[in-house]
Biotite code that builds the C-alpha atoms (Angstrom):
import biotite.structure as struc

atoms = struc.array([
    struc.Atom([86.023, 86.438, 112.460], chain_id="A", res_id=1, res_name="GLN", atom_name="CA", element="C"),
    struc.Atom([88.308, 87.060, 109.510], chain_id="A", res_id=2, res_name="VAL", atom_name="CA", element="C"),
    struc.Atom([87.534, 85.238, 106.295], chain_id="A", res_id=3, res_name="GLN", atom_name="CA", element="C"),
    struc.Atom([89.315, 85.248, 102.949], chain_id="A", res_id=4, res_name="LEU", atom_name="CA", element="C"),
    struc.Atom([87.426, 84.361, 99.787], chain_id="A", res_id=5, res_name="VAL", atom_name="CA", element="C"),
    struc.Atom([89.300, 83.727, 96.541], chain_id="A", res_id=6, res_name="GLU", atom_name="CA", element="C"),
    struc.Atom([87.901, 83.837, 93.031], chain_id="A", res_id=7, res_name="SER", atom_name="CA", element="C"),
    struc.Atom([89.124, 83.919, 89.461], chain_id="A", res_id=8, res_name="GLY", atom_name="CA", element="C"),
    struc.Atom([90.687, 80.520, 88.969], chain_id="A", res_id=9, res_name="GLY", atom_name="CA", element="C"),
    struc.Atom([89.994, 78.379, 85.935], chain_id="A", res_id=10, res_name="GLY", atom_name="CA", element="C"),
    struc.Atom([91.379, 76.665, 82.874], chain_id="A", res_id=11, res_name="LEU", atom_name="CA", element="C"),
    struc.Atom([93.586, 78.576, 80.454], chain_id="A", res_id=12, res_name="VAL", atom_name="CA", element="C"),
    struc.Atom([95.962, 77.711, 77.645], chain_id="A", res_id=13, res_name="GLN", atom_name="CA", element="C"),
    struc.Atom([99.688, 78.197, 77.985], chain_id="A", res_id=14, res_name="ALA", atom_name="CA", element="C"),
    struc.Atom([100.611, 81.802, 77.302], chain_id="A", res_id=15, res_name="GLY", atom_name="CA", element="C"),
    struc.Atom([97.267, 83.062, 78.529], chain_id="A", res_id=16, res_name="GLY", atom_name="CA", element="C"),
    struc.Atom([96.306, 85.182, 81.518], chain_id="A", res_id=17, res_name="SER", atom_name="CA", element="C"),
    struc.Atom([94.128, 84.969, 84.599], chain_id="A", res_id=18, res_name="LEU", atom_name="CA", element="C"),
    struc.Atom([93.439, 87.342, 87.462], chain_id="A", res_id=19, res_name="ARG", atom_name="CA", element="C"),
    struc.Atom([92.801, 86.023, 90.932], chain_id="A", res_id=20, res_name="LEU", atom_name="CA", element="C"),
    struc.Atom([90.990, 88.033, 93.585], chain_id="A", res_id=21, res_name="SER", atom_name="CA", element="C"),
    struc.Atom([90.850, 87.613, 97.344], chain_id="A", res_id=22, res_name="CYS", atom_name="CA", element="C"),
    struc.Atom([88.447, 89.616, 99.480], chain_id="A", res_id=23, res_name="THR", atom_name="CA", element="C"),
    struc.Atom([88.665, 89.869, 103.244], chain_id="A", res_id=24, res_name="THR", atom_name="CA", element="C"),
    struc.Atom([85.742, 90.129, 105.634], chain_id="A", res_id=25, res_name="SER", atom_name="CA", element="C"),
    struc.Atom([85.660, 90.627, 109.370], chain_id="A", res_id=26, res_name="GLY", atom_name="CA", element="C"),
    struc.Atom([88.583, 93.056, 109.378], chain_id="A", res_id=27, res_name="ARG", atom_name="CA", element="C"),
    struc.Atom([89.863, 95.619, 106.933], chain_id="A", res_id=28, res_name="ALA", atom_name="CA", element="C"),
    struc.Atom([92.538, 94.402, 104.542], chain_id="A", res_id=29, res_name="SER", atom_name="CA", element="C"),
    struc.Atom([94.650, 97.400, 105.515], chain_id="A", res_id=30, res_name="SER", atom_name="CA", element="C"),
    struc.Atom([95.276, 95.514, 108.770], chain_id="A", res_id=31, res_name="SER", atom_name="CA", element="C"),
    struc.Atom([97.166, 92.827, 106.918], chain_id="A", res_id=32, res_name="PHE", atom_name="CA", element="C"),
    struc.Atom([100.008, 92.044, 104.667], chain_id="A", res_id=33, res_name="ALA", atom_name="CA", element="C"),
    struc.Atom([98.502, 89.689, 102.109], chain_id="A", res_id=34, res_name="MET", atom_name="CA", element="C"),
    struc.Atom([99.790, 87.235, 99.607], chain_id="A", res_id=35, res_name="GLY", atom_name="CA", element="C"),
    struc.Atom([99.400, 84.150, 97.482], chain_id="A", res_id=36, res_name="TRP", atom_name="CA", element="C"),
    struc.Atom([100.739, 80.649, 97.796], chain_id="A", res_id=37, res_name="PHE", atom_name="CA", element="C"),
    struc.Atom([100.227, 77.661, 95.545], chain_id="A", res_id=38, res_name="ARG", atom_name="CA", element="C"),
    struc.Atom([100.360, 73.927, 95.859], chain_id="A", res_id=39, res_name="GLN", atom_name="CA", element="C"),
    struc.Atom([100.613, 71.546, 92.930], chain_id="A", res_id=40, res_name="ALA", atom_name="CA", element="C"),
    struc.Atom([99.697, 67.856, 93.233], chain_id="A", res_id=41, res_name="PRO", atom_name="CA", element="C"),
    struc.Atom([102.389, 65.953, 95.085], chain_id="A", res_id=42, res_name="GLY", atom_name="CA", element="C"),
    struc.Atom([104.367, 69.096, 95.894], chain_id="A", res_id=43, res_name="LYS", atom_name="CA", element="C"),
    struc.Atom([104.756, 71.358, 98.884], chain_id="A", res_id=44, res_name="GLY", atom_name="CA", element="C"),
    struc.Atom([103.246, 74.785, 99.283], chain_id="A", res_id=45, res_name="ARG", atom_name="CA", element="C"),
    struc.Atom([105.145, 77.508, 97.417], chain_id="A", res_id=46, res_name="GLU", atom_name="CA", element="C"),
    struc.Atom([105.207, 81.239, 98.069], chain_id="A", res_id=47, res_name="PHE", atom_name="CA", element="C"),
    struc.Atom([104.049, 83.142, 94.978], chain_id="A", res_id=48, res_name="VAL", atom_name="CA", element="C"),
    struc.Atom([103.673, 86.827, 95.828], chain_id="A", res_id=49, res_name="SER", atom_name="CA", element="C"),
    struc.Atom([103.166, 89.105, 98.823], chain_id="A", res_id=50, res_name="GLY", atom_name="CA", element="C"),
    struc.Atom([102.217, 92.721, 99.428], chain_id="A", res_id=51, res_name="ILE", atom_name="CA", element="C"),
    struc.Atom([102.471, 94.955, 102.472], chain_id="A", res_id=52, res_name="GLY", atom_name="CA", element="C"),
    struc.Atom([99.630, 96.482, 104.439], chain_id="A", res_id=53, res_name="ARG", atom_name="CA", element="C"),
    struc.Atom([99.343, 99.698, 102.474], chain_id="A", res_id=54, res_name="ILE", atom_name="CA", element="C"),
    struc.Atom([100.003, 98.018, 99.151], chain_id="A", res_id=55, res_name="GLY", atom_name="CA", element="C"),
    struc.Atom([103.339, 99.582, 98.290], chain_id="A", res_id=56, res_name="VAL", atom_name="CA", element="C"),
    struc.Atom([105.961, 96.912, 98.998], chain_id="A", res_id=57, res_name="SER", atom_name="CA", element="C"),
    struc.Atom([105.646, 93.786, 96.889], chain_id="A", res_id=58, res_name="THR", atom_name="CA", element="C"),
    struc.Atom([107.562, 90.506, 96.798], chain_id="A", res_id=59, res_name="TYR", atom_name="CA", element="C"),
    struc.Atom([107.508, 87.616, 94.326], chain_id="A", res_id=60, res_name="SER", atom_name="CA", element="C"),
    struc.Atom([108.929, 84.157, 94.093], chain_id="A", res_id=61, res_name="GLY", atom_name="CA", element="C"),
    struc.Atom([111.621, 83.563, 91.495], chain_id="A", res_id=62, res_name="ASP", atom_name="CA", element="C"),
    struc.Atom([109.411, 81.287, 89.399], chain_id="A", res_id=63, res_name="SER", atom_name="CA", element="C"),
    struc.Atom([106.846, 84.029, 88.751], chain_id="A", res_id=64, res_name="VAL", atom_name="CA", element="C"),
    struc.Atom([108.933, 87.201, 88.623], chain_id="A", res_id=65, res_name="LYS", atom_name="CA", element="C"),
    struc.Atom([108.188, 89.221, 85.515], chain_id="A", res_id=66, res_name="GLY", atom_name="CA", element="C"),
    struc.Atom([104.965, 87.289, 84.832], chain_id="A", res_id=67, res_name="ARG", atom_name="CA", element="C"),
    struc.Atom([102.769, 87.731, 87.925], chain_id="A", res_id=68, res_name="PHE", atom_name="CA", element="C"),
    struc.Atom([101.834, 91.029, 89.556], chain_id="A", res_id=69, res_name="THR", atom_name="CA", element="C"),
    struc.Atom([100.240, 91.457, 92.961], chain_id="A", res_id=70, res_name="ILE", atom_name="CA", element="C"),
    struc.Atom([98.199, 94.521, 93.881], chain_id="A", res_id=71, res_name="SER", atom_name="CA", element="C"),
    struc.Atom([95.913, 95.596, 96.698], chain_id="A", res_id=72, res_name="LYS", atom_name="CA", element="C"),
    struc.Atom([92.771, 97.705, 96.879], chain_id="A", res_id=73, res_name="ASP", atom_name="CA", element="C"),
    struc.Atom([92.193, 98.462, 100.540], chain_id="A", res_id=74, res_name="ASN", atom_name="CA", element="C"),
    struc.Atom([89.096, 100.494, 99.744], chain_id="A", res_id=75, res_name="ALA", atom_name="CA", element="C"),
    struc.Atom([87.489, 97.238, 98.645], chain_id="A", res_id=76, res_name="HIS", atom_name="CA", element="C"),
    struc.Atom([89.392, 94.893, 100.972], chain_id="A", res_id=77, res_name="ASN", atom_name="CA", element="C"),
    struc.Atom([90.744, 92.976, 98.010], chain_id="A", res_id=78, res_name="THR", atom_name="CA", element="C"),
    struc.Atom([94.095, 91.717, 96.808], chain_id="A", res_id=79, res_name="VAL", atom_name="CA", element="C"),
    struc.Atom([94.677, 90.706, 93.213], chain_id="A", res_id=80, res_name="PHE", atom_name="CA", element="C"),
    struc.Atom([97.124, 88.449, 91.434], chain_id="A", res_id=81, res_name="LEU", atom_name="CA", element="C"),
    struc.Atom([97.472, 89.171, 87.731], chain_id="A", res_id=82, res_name="GLN", atom_name="CA", element="C"),
    struc.Atom([99.023, 86.148, 86.078], chain_id="A", res_id=83, res_name="MET", atom_name="CA", element="C"),
    struc.Atom([100.393, 86.548, 82.564], chain_id="A", res_id=84, res_name="ASN", atom_name="CA", element="C"),
    struc.Atom([102.364, 84.241, 80.261], chain_id="A", res_id=85, res_name="SER", atom_name="CA", element="C"),
    struc.Atom([101.032, 81.251, 82.138], chain_id="A", res_id=86, res_name="LEU", atom_name="CA", element="C"),
    struc.Atom([102.879, 77.946, 81.866], chain_id="A", res_id=87, res_name="LYS", atom_name="CA", element="C"),
    struc.Atom([101.688, 74.380, 82.511], chain_id="A", res_id=88, res_name="PRO", atom_name="CA", element="C"),
    struc.Atom([103.943, 74.336, 85.578], chain_id="A", res_id=89, res_name="GLU", atom_name="CA", element="C"),
    struc.Atom([101.810, 77.120, 87.081], chain_id="A", res_id=90, res_name="ASP", atom_name="CA", element="C"),
    struc.Atom([99.000, 74.583, 87.472], chain_id="A", res_id=91, res_name="THR", atom_name="CA", element="C"),
    struc.Atom([98.125, 74.406, 91.171], chain_id="A", res_id=92, res_name="ALA", atom_name="CA", element="C"),
    struc.Atom([95.615, 75.326, 93.818], chain_id="A", res_id=93, res_name="VAL", atom_name="CA", element="C"),
    struc.Atom([96.240, 78.960, 94.703], chain_id="A", res_id=94, res_name="TYR", atom_name="CA", element="C"),
    struc.Atom([95.662, 80.117, 98.261], chain_id="A", res_id=95, res_name="TYR", atom_name="CA", element="C"),
    struc.Atom([95.252, 83.631, 99.574], chain_id="A", res_id=96, res_name="CYS", atom_name="CA", element="C"),
    struc.Atom([96.827, 84.408, 102.946], chain_id="A", res_id=97, res_name="ALA", atom_name="CA", element="C"),
    struc.Atom([96.784, 87.328, 105.377], chain_id="A", res_id=98, res_name="ALA", atom_name="CA", element="C"),
    struc.Atom([98.869, 88.236, 108.411], chain_id="A", res_id=99, res_name="ASP", atom_name="CA", element="C"),
    struc.Atom([99.776, 91.443, 110.215], chain_id="A", res_id=100, res_name="PRO", atom_name="CA", element="C"),
    struc.Atom([103.441, 90.652, 109.504], chain_id="A", res_id=101, res_name="SER", atom_name="CA", element="C"),
    struc.Atom([104.766, 90.416, 105.935], chain_id="A", res_id=102, res_name="ILE", atom_name="CA", element="C"),
    struc.Atom([107.684, 88.375, 107.271], chain_id="A", res_id=103, res_name="THR", atom_name="CA", element="C"),
    struc.Atom([105.404, 85.804, 108.864], chain_id="A", res_id=104, res_name="ALA", atom_name="CA", element="C"),
    struc.Atom([103.225, 85.697, 105.773], chain_id="A", res_id=105, res_name="LEU", atom_name="CA", element="C"),
    struc.Atom([106.132, 85.073, 103.418], chain_id="A", res_id=106, res_name="MET", atom_name="CA", element="C"),
    struc.Atom([107.352, 82.323, 105.752], chain_id="A", res_id=107, res_name="SER", atom_name="CA", element="C"),
    struc.Atom([104.036, 80.562, 105.287], chain_id="A", res_id=108, res_name="GLY", atom_name="CA", element="C"),
    struc.Atom([102.825, 80.984, 108.857], chain_id="A", res_id=109, res_name="ILE", atom_name="CA", element="C"),
    struc.Atom([100.036, 83.443, 108.130], chain_id="A", res_id=110, res_name="ALA", atom_name="CA", element="C"),
    struc.Atom([97.135, 83.722, 110.542], chain_id="A", res_id=111, res_name="ASP", atom_name="CA", element="C"),
    struc.Atom([94.433, 83.496, 107.896], chain_id="A", res_id=112, res_name="TYR", atom_name="CA", element="C"),
    struc.Atom([93.989, 81.427, 104.748], chain_id="A", res_id=113, res_name="TRP", atom_name="CA", element="C"),
    struc.Atom([91.419, 81.160, 102.018], chain_id="A", res_id=114, res_name="GLY", atom_name="CA", element="C"),
    struc.Atom([89.913, 77.924, 100.778], chain_id="A", res_id=115, res_name="GLN", atom_name="CA", element="C"),
    struc.Atom([91.901, 77.902, 97.548], chain_id="A", res_id=116, res_name="GLY", atom_name="CA", element="C"),
    struc.Atom([91.085, 78.264, 93.868], chain_id="A", res_id=117, res_name="THR", atom_name="CA", element="C"),
    struc.Atom([92.227, 75.909, 91.121], chain_id="A", res_id=118, res_name="GLN", atom_name="CA", element="C"),
    struc.Atom([94.328, 77.208, 88.243], chain_id="A", res_id=119, res_name="VAL", atom_name="CA", element="C"),
    struc.Atom([94.949, 74.802, 85.382], chain_id="A", res_id=120, res_name="THR", atom_name="CA", element="C"),
    struc.Atom([97.189, 75.691, 82.446], chain_id="A", res_id=121, res_name="VAL", atom_name="CA", element="C"),
    struc.Atom([96.999, 73.406, 79.440], chain_id="A", res_id=122, res_name="SER", atom_name="CA", element="C"),
    struc.Atom([99.887, 72.947, 77.012], chain_id="A", res_id=123, res_name="SER", atom_name="CA", element="C"),
])
C-alpha cells in the first residue's frame, strides 16, 4: 500500500522560508509524478507545484512562481517544496500527492494523497 508522509510545516513570519518534505512508502517515488496542493480555510484546493517521475520537468502555479521550488530525490523516495518569500496568503494546509500521470496529478485527481501539513505565515 502506498503512503505519503509530509513534514516540515510550521509557523513563520512573512518573508521567511520553510521546506516541506514528502516521503513515499510502499512503492518507489520514481513510479510517480508528485506534487503539492494547498487548501486555505474556506477556499478550494489549489495546485502549487508538480514534478515528473524522474525529477526533471517541473510545474508551478502562478501564485508561487519565482518563490517556491519543487525537487525530487528518488534515491530517498522524497519530494521537497522549498518555499521562500512567504506571504500571509500562503497560509494553508499543504498536501502531497502522487500519481503515475503528471497530467492527472496537476488536475487534482491523483491516486495518492498525504495527510497534510499546516503552514502558517504571520504578517
